[in-house]
MIFINU-243094 format. One line per field, with one value per residue (C-alpha): x, y, z. Coordinates in nm, 2 decimals. Layout:
px <- X:...
py <- Y:...
pz <- Z:...
//
This chain:
px <- 7.61:7.75:8.11:8.35:8.47:8.84:8.93:9.25:9.05:8.78:8.45:8.50:8.82:8.65:8.38:8.63:8.82:8.50:8.50:8.19:8.31:8.39:8.05:7.88:8.09:8.00:7.63:7.67:7.86:7.58:7.35:7.62:7.67:7.31:7.29:6.93:6.91:6.60:6.70:6.52:6.52:6.40:6.49:6.55:6.58:6.58:6.43:6.41:6.05:6.02:6.22:6.20:6.57:6.73:6.98:7.07:6.96:7.02:6.89:6.93:6.95:7.01:7.00:6.79:6.85:6.61:6.55:6.53:6.60:6.73:7.11:7.08:6.92:7.11:7.39:7.40:7.03:7.02:7.31:7.11:6.80:7.01:7.15:6.79:6.69:6.98:6.88:6.52:6.62:6.89:6.66:6.42:6.70:6.90:6.69:6.84:6.74:6.44:6.22:6.28:6.40:6.71:6.52:6.41:6.76:6.65:6.33:6.29:6.41:6.45:6.59:6.36:6.40:6.08:6.14:5.92:5.84:6.00:5.83:6.08:6.45:6.70:7.07:7.25:7.58:7.54:7.81:7.84:7.77:8.03:8.32:8.25:8.32:8.11:7.86:7.75:7.43:7.14:7.26:7.59:7.80:7.98:7.87:8.10:7.96:7.88:7.76:7.46:7.30:7.25:6.88:6.77:6.53:6.68:6.36:6.18:5.89:5.81:5.87:5.55:5.55:5.18:5.24:5.55:5.35:5.05:5.28:5.44:5.11:4.99:5.31:5.18:4.86:5.07:5.28:4.97:4.82:5.15:5.13:4.77:4.87:5.17:4.95:4.72:5.01:5.16:4.82:4.80:5.15:5.08:4.72:4.55:4.25:4.33:4.13:4.33:4.69:4.68:4.64:4.97:5.21:5.25:5.45:5.66:5.85:6.05:6.10:6.26:6.21:6.51:6.51:6.68:6.86:6.56:6.34:6.15:6.16:6.25:6.14:6.40:6.23:6.33:6.05:6.03:5.80:5.70:5.45:5.09:5.16:5.47:5.85:5.82:5.62:5.81:5.67:5.54:5.78:5.67:5.77:6.09:6.30:6.24:5.86:5.87:6.08:5.83:5.54:5.72:5.79:5.44:5.27:5.48:5.39:5.02:4.95:4.84:4.65:4.45:4.48:4.32:4.45:4.25:4.06:3.96:4.20:4.30:4.66:4.74:5.02:5.24:5.59:5.88:6.02:6.33:6.28:6.57:6.49:6.78:6.79:6.94:7.17:7.30:7.68:7.98:8.09:8.21:8.02:7.65:7.66:7.88:8.02:7.69:7.48:7.34:7.28:7.43:7.27:7.50:7.58:7.22:7.09:7.34:7.27:6.90:6.91:7.11:6.83:6.60:6.81:6.80:6.56:6.47:6.84:7.16:7.23:6.90:6.65:6.35:6.29:5.99:5.64:5.58:5.33:5.28:5.37:5.61:5.78:5.82:5.97:6.24:6.36:6.72:6.67:6.75:6.50:6.37:6.28:6.12:5.90:5.79:5.71:5.53:5.33:5.23:5.14:4.92:4.75:4.66:4.52:4.16:3.88:3.67:3.33:3.08:2.81:3.03:3.20:2.97:3.16:3.53:3.80:3.84:4.06:4.21:4.11:3.77:3.62:3.23:3.22:3.33:3.00:2.81:2.74:2.77:2.78:2.66:2.90:3.23:3.15:3.24:3.61:3.53:3.71:3.62:3.85:4.00:3.94:4.27:4.23:4.23:4.59:4.72:4.96:5.03:5.11:5.36:5.49:5.82:5.87:5.80:5.45:5.56:5.33:5.45:5.68:6.05:6.08:5.79:5.74:5.48:5.37:5.55:5.87:6.06:6.06:5.96:6.14:5.94:6.07:6.43:6.42:6.25:6.52:6.79:6.62:6.58:6.95:7.06:6.81:6.94:7.30:7.21:7.04:7.34:7.57:7.34:7.30:6.92:6.64:6.35:6.09:6.30:6.30:6.08:6.18:6.10:6.11:6.00:6.13:6.01:6.14:6.31:6.42:6.55:6.88:7.22:7.27:7.50:7.61:7.96:7.80:7.62:7.94:8.13:7.85:7.86:8.23:8.19:7.93:8.17:8.44:8.21:8.10:8.47:8.57:8.27:8.37:8.73:8.62:8.39:8.68:8.90:8.63:8.60:8.97:9.00
py <- 1.31:1.67:1.70:1.93:2.21:2.21:2.43:2.22:1.89:1.83:1.69:1.34:1.31:1.42:1.16:0.89:1.00:1.00:0.76:0.58:0.54:0.17:0.09:0.30:0.13:-0.21:-0.12:0.02:-0.29:-0.50:-0.34:-0.35:0.03:0.13:0.51:0.54:0.29:0.25:0.30:0.07:0.06:-0.25:-0.60:-0.94:-1.26:-1.64:-1.81:-2.18:-2.28:-2.49:-2.31:-1.95:-1.91:-1.66:-1.82:-1.51:-1.15:-0.81:-0.48:-0.12:0.05:-0.13:-0.05:-0.21:-0.16:0.07:-0.19:0.07:-0.09:0.22:0.26:0.64:0.62:0.34:0.15:-0.11:-0.20:-0.19:-0.44:-0.68:-0.63:-0.71:-1.02:-1.14:-1.06:-1.26:-1.57:-1.53:-1.50:-1.76:-2.02:-1.98:-2.00:-2.30:-2.47:-2.69:-2.45:-2.28:-2.58:-2.53:-2.85:-2.85:-2.96:-2.60:-2.54:-2.77:-2.59:-2.33:-2.00:-1.65:-1.32:-1.05:-0.68:-0.48:-0.11:0.20:0.38:0.71:1.03:1.25:1.24:1.28:1.33:1.00:0.82:0.57:0.31:0.15:-0.23:-0.30:-0.08:-0.01:0.36:0.63:0.79:1.16:1.25:1.40:1.74:1.68:1.64:1.34:1.29:1.12:0.84:1.06:1.37:1.51:1.61:1.24:1.15:1.52:1.60:1.76:1.99:1.99:2.18:1.91:1.62:1.43:1.46:1.37:1.05:0.98:1.01:0.81:0.53:0.51:0.51:0.22:0.02:-0.23:-0.29:-0.32:-0.60:-0.77:-0.77:-0.89:-1.20:-1.27:-1.22:-1.45:-1.74:-1.67:-1.66:-1.98:-2.15:-2.03:-2.15:-2.50:-2.52:-2.52:-2.32:-2.04:-2.21:-2.53:-2.39:-2.39:-2.77:-2.81:-2.53:-2.26:-1.94:-1.84:-1.52:-1.27:-0.91:-0.59:-0.23:-0.02:0.36:0.48:0.82:0.96:0.90:0.60:0.24:-0.08:-0.42:-0.70:-1.03:-1.40:-1.60:-1.98:-2.25:-2.51:-2.79:-2.71:-2.78:-2.56:-2.61:-2.97:-3.06:-3.10:-2.90:-3.09:-3.20:-2.93:-2.66:-2.51:-2.20:-2.10:-2.14:-1.92:-1.66:-1.64:-1.61:-1.33:-1.13:-1.15:-1.09:-0.78:-0.63:-0.71:-0.57:-0.21:-0.01:0.31:0.59:0.93:1.27:1.53:1.64:1.28:1.25:0.89:0.78:0.43:0.29:-0.01:-0.14:0.02:-0.11:-0.25:-0.58:-0.81:-1.18:-1.41:-1.78:-1.87:-2.16:-2.33:-2.29:-2.20:-1.91:-1.59:-1.35:-1.25:-1.32:-1.59:-1.59:-1.72:-1.44:-1.68:-1.58:-1.77:-1.82:-1.67:-1.34:-1.30:-1.32:-1.05:-0.84:-0.84:-0.80:-0.48:-0.29:-0.36:-0.12:0.17:0.47:0.72:0.78:0.67:1.03:1.22:0.99:1.16:0.92:1.08:1.16:1.52:1.70:2.04:2.25:2.44:2.11:2.04:2.38:2.32:1.99:1.99:1.78:1.81:2.00:1.69:1.51:1.83:1.85:1.49:1.53:1.86:1.70:1.42:1.67:1.87:1.57:1.44:1.77:1.78:1.94:2.23:2.14:2.21:2.30:2.56:2.68:2.66:2.93:2.88:2.73:2.74:3.02:3.01:3.37:3.54:3.24:3.24:2.89:3.04:3.22:2.89:2.73:2.37:2.17:1.81:1.75:1.86:1.90:2.27:2.23:2.36:2.06:1.71:1.43:1.49:1.27:1.09:1.04:0.66:0.68:0.84:1.05:1.30:1.02:0.87:1.19:1.14:0.81:0.99:0.85:0.48:0.30:-0.06:-0.28:-0.27:-0.65:-0.88:-1.25:-1.51:-1.73:-2.05:-1.89:-1.94:-1.85:-1.52:-1.23:-1.33:-1.68:-1.57:-1.33:-1.58:-1.83:-1.58:-1.50:-1.87:-1.94:-1.67:-1.80:-2.15:-2.02:-1.88:-2.20:-2.40:-2.18:-2.22:-2.60:-2.60:-2.69:-2.49:-2.66:-2.60:-2.22:-1.91:-1.60:-1.25:-0.96:-0.61:-0.31:0.04:0.28:0.59:0.76:0.70:0.80:0.89:1.17:1.38:1.41:1.29:0.96:0.92:0.97:0.72:0.47:0.49:0.45:0.14:0.00:0.04:-0.14:-0.43:-0.46:-0.46:-0.72:-0.94:-0.91:-1.00:-1.31:-1.41:-1.38:-1.59:-1.86:-1.87:-1.91:-2.19
pz <- 0.55:0.55:0.43:0.60:0.37:0.29:-0.01:-0.07:-0.12:-0.38:-0.27:-0.43:-0.23:0.09:0.04:-0.01:0.30:0.52:0.81:0.68:0.32:0.35:0.49:0.22:-0.05:0.07:0.05:-0.30:-0.42:-0.29:-0.54:-0.82:-0.82:-0.87:-0.92:-0.78:-0.50:-0.28:0.09:0.33:0.70:0.90:0.99:0.84:1.04:1.00:1.31:1.40:1.33:1.65:1.92:1.78:1.82:1.58:1.35:1.14:1.13:0.98:1.13:1.02:0.68:0.35:-0.02:-0.29:-0.66:-0.85:-1.12:-1.41:-1.74:-1.92:-1.94:-1.94:-1.60:-1.42:-1.59:-1.32:-1.32:-1.70:-1.70:-1.48:-1.71:-2.02:-1.85:-1.77:-2.13:-2.26:-2.06:-2.17:-2.54:-2.52:-2.37:-2.66:-2.91:-2.80:-2.53:-2.26:-1.98:-1.83:-1.92:-2.29:-2.47:-2.67:-2.98:-3.04:-3.19:-3.48:-3.56:-3.83:-3.68:-3.82:-3.71:-3.86:-3.86:-3.94:-4.01:-4.01:-4.34:-4.43:-4.32:-4.49:-4.59:-4.30:-4.28:-4.29:-4.34:-4.61:-4.69:-5.03:-5.00:-5.27:-5.19:-4.82:-4.88:-4.72:-4.96:-4.95:-4.77:-4.95:-4.82:-5.01:-4.70:-4.55:-4.19:-3.94:-3.73:-3.42:-3.61:-3.42:-3.75:-3.84:-3.81:-3.84:-4.13:-4.44:-4.44:-4.11:-4.26:-4.51:-4.27:-4.18:-3.80:-3.78:-3.97:-3.76:-3.43:-3.55:-3.67:-3.33:-3.16:-3.38:-3.38:-3.13:-3.33:-3.65:-3.49:-3.36:-3.71:-3.86:-3.63:-3.75:-4.11:-4.07:-3.97:-4.26:-4.51:-4.36:-4.41:-4.77:-4.86:-4.74:-4.86:-4.52:-4.40:-4.15:-3.88:-3.94:-3.92:-3.54:-3.54:-3.72:-3.60:-3.34:-3.41:-3.11:-3.10:-2.89:-3.01:-2.90:-3.01:-3.10:-3.15:-3.46:-3.49:-3.67:-3.36:-3.50:-3.38:-3.56:-3.44:-3.41:-3.36:-3.32:-3.48:-3.44:-3.57:-3.31:-3.31:-3.20:-2.83:-2.81:-2.80:-2.68:-2.98:-3.32:-3.61:-3.92:-4.19:-4.43:-4.19:-4.31:-4.28:-4.64:-4.60:-4.28:-4.46:-4.75:-4.51:-4.31:-4.63:-4.77:-4.44:-4.37:-4.71:-4.67:-4.32:-4.26:-4.00:-4.06:-3.81:-3.82:-3.71:-3.51:-3.82:-3.91:-4.21:-4.25:-4.25:-4.38:-4.17:-4.26:-4.24:-4.43:-4.76:-4.59:-4.42:-4.31:-4.28:-4.20:-4.09:-3.74:-3.73:-3.42:-3.44:-3.22:-3.43:-3.26:-3.47:-3.49:-3.86:-4.02:-4.38:-4.52:-4.36:-4.10:-3.74:-3.45:-3.10:-2.84:-3.02:-3.13:-2.77:-2.66:-2.97:-2.92:-2.54:-2.55:-2.73:-2.44:-2.22:-2.45:-2.43:-2.71:-2.76:-2.58:-2.51:-2.52:-2.34:-2.19:-1.91:-1.74:-1.86:-1.97:-1.74:-1.91:-2.21:-1.97:-1.89:-2.26:-2.33:-2.08:-2.22:-2.35:-2.66:-3.03:-3.25:-3.43:-3.10:-2.98:-3.29:-3.25:-2.88:-2.95:-3.23:-2.99:-2.72:-2.96:-3.12:-2.77:-2.65:-2.51:-2.71:-2.62:-2.48:-2.75:-2.50:-2.33:-2.64:-2.94:-3.12:-3.03:-2.82:-2.44:-2.31:-1.95:-1.87:-1.94:-2.11:-2.13:-1.98:-1.65:-1.62:-1.63:-1.30:-1.43:-1.74:-1.78:-2.07:-1.92:-1.55:-1.56:-1.68:-2.03:-2.20:-2.31:-2.42:-2.76:-3.07:-3.01:-2.64:-2.68:-2.80:-2.47:-2.68:-2.40:-2.16:-2.40:-2.56:-2.38:-2.56:-2.90:-2.88:-2.88:-2.64:-2.66:-2.46:-2.55:-2.50:-2.54:-2.63:-2.70:-2.41:-2.53:-2.66:-2.33:-1.96:-1.81:-1.63:-1.31:-1.33:-1.38:-1.09:-0.87:-0.95:-0.85:-0.52:-0.45:-0.53:-0.28:-0.02:-0.06:-0.02:0.32:0.43:0.33:0.53:0.83:0.78:0.79:0.56:0.42:0.65:0.96:0.95:0.95:0.76:0.90:0.67:0.77:0.57:0.51:0.24:0.37:0.04:-0.31:-0.46:-0.32:-0.08:-0.30:-0.66:-0.55:-0.42:-0.75:-0.95:-0.73:-0.76:-1.14:-1.14:-0.92:-1.16:-1.45:-1.25:-1.17:-1.53:-1.65:-1.39:-1.50:-1.86:-1.78:-1.59:-1.88:-2.13:-1.91:-1.88:-2.26:-2.31:-2.04
//
C-alpha cells in the first residue's frame, strides 16, 4: 500500500498506524515473520463428501513462507529448517521417534570433524590449550574475536587459491571416498574381506558442512554402527566405539582425490591434518561436551543443526548465483572471498574453439570467427566448454565453489525432511478436522491458489517482519526454558 507522507512521523510508525496493520501482522505471524513470503491468491475449502456442503473455507490473499534455509536471507524460515534438522538428527542419535528404535543410543556412535588442508597461512586468534590465554597471530598482532582480518591470508599472493577452489569442488567426492575407505578399514581391523563387511555392519551417518572464516568448509558428522539391516538390527559384539574411532582416523588419512587445473596440472586433495573424533554418550548433561570429552545427544543435535542454516559467512553470504563478471565486480565482499570467487569463475571459463581460433583466444569485437558462417564444433559462438566444465565452477562460484549439500545423511540414519514436513501438515490438517468434528473419509478438500508476488511491499514491512520473527523466536525460547524447569 502507499503510505501518506507526514514529515513528523517516520515510515515505520506510519505503517504501524495504517488501518490494515493488524490484518497484515496476523498474516506475517502465520508465517512466523518470514521476510520473503510468497503471496498467494485463491481459495481453500473443506466440503462434505456426500452432500457437497461447505464446512469451512478461506478465500482471498494469504502468505506462505519462503522456506529458505539461510539465516542471512530469512531468519524465520532458517529457524524452521534448523528445527527440522534437529529432529532428524535427534531421531538418529537417541531413537524413540520417527520409526527409529531407542536401541540406537546403545550402538557405537562418534562425532567426527573432518577439516580441509591449509592453502596458506591466515590471520587467526589462537588460544593456548593449557593457559587459555590468547596467542599472537603469525602477523604478530592479537586479533579480537570479531576482527574482520581473521581468516584473511597473511600473503594473498602466495595463497593457493586454485587448490582452495579445486578442494571445494571435490569435497563431495572426497566424502564419498571416505565412506568407502571407512568400510574397508573396518573390514581390515576385524579380519574380514571388504565384500563381507556389509553382512555384519552398516555405517549410518548424518553430516553438515560449516564454512570457516578462511572461506573453506569443515564437515561435522555423526557416525553410527548398526547391524546389517539398519537401526533395528544390533551390531555384532566386536563393533565398538574404539574400533570405529580407529577406522575413522586411518580412513581419513588414506583417502585422496586428484583434481587438475585448466592446464592439466594435478592437485592431490585430501583431508587436513586436524581431525576430531569423539564418542557420543547418552546422558542428560546440559553441555555439548562433558568433563570426559564425551558428546551428549540433545546439545549435539542443536549444535550440528545450526550449521545447516549458515551460508558462506554469517555476515557476507552471497546467496544468489553469479551471472557475469560485472555482477562479480559489484559484490560487496571481503577481498579473500572475492579472490576465491574470481578464481572459481576463471577456472570454469569456456575455452576458445580451436577450429575458429587456431592461433588465439576469442575476442568479443573483431574476432576472425565472426567472419565464418558456421562452425560444426562450436555452432558459431566461438567457444567450447572449458576443461573443468564438469565441475560447474561458475554455477557454484557464489558458494566459493562448494557444490555439495549442507546437510546430508545415509538412507538408514533416521527419517527425512519430507516425512517431517508431511507429519507437520497432517497434524494441522487433523486439528482442523477435530474442530469440525468430521473424519478424513467424510470430507473433500479443495485447494486452488495462484502466486501473485514474492516479498513484502516495502522495506518497512520487511523490517517489521524481521522484528516479529525475533520476538517469536524469543517467546519460543522462553517457553522452552520454562518447560525444562517444570
